[in-house]
C-alpha positions, 0 to 999 in steps of 0.5 A: 833253431828252426830255419825261418820260412822263406816263403812267408818272409817274402809274403811279408816283404811283398805286403810291406811294399804294397802298403808303402806304395799305397800310402805314398800314393795317398790311397786308403786300403778301400780306395786301392781295393776298389781301383784294383777290383779286389776286396778290401779283405784281400788287400788287407791279407796281402799287406799283412803278409798272410795267405798266398795272393794270386798272380792276377791279384798282384797284377791288378794291384800293380796296375791300380798303383801305376807300377810294373809287377816287378816293383812288387816282386823284385828278383833276387 
């Protein structure tokens, strides 16, 4: 049985965190993307767990959500 792709699993978990926090803040994808200064497509890719988001994108999302980046990328 093949070993699961650990990096891909982390991207999926990251996307789930972003979506949960965004929804908790009552924001649509378009609203958060605008607030963070990124495209809605980029935000959709982050939330879907696809691609490899840049650090700057994650910082912009965290700032727009009013949280520290450590909330999006917890250790361990």
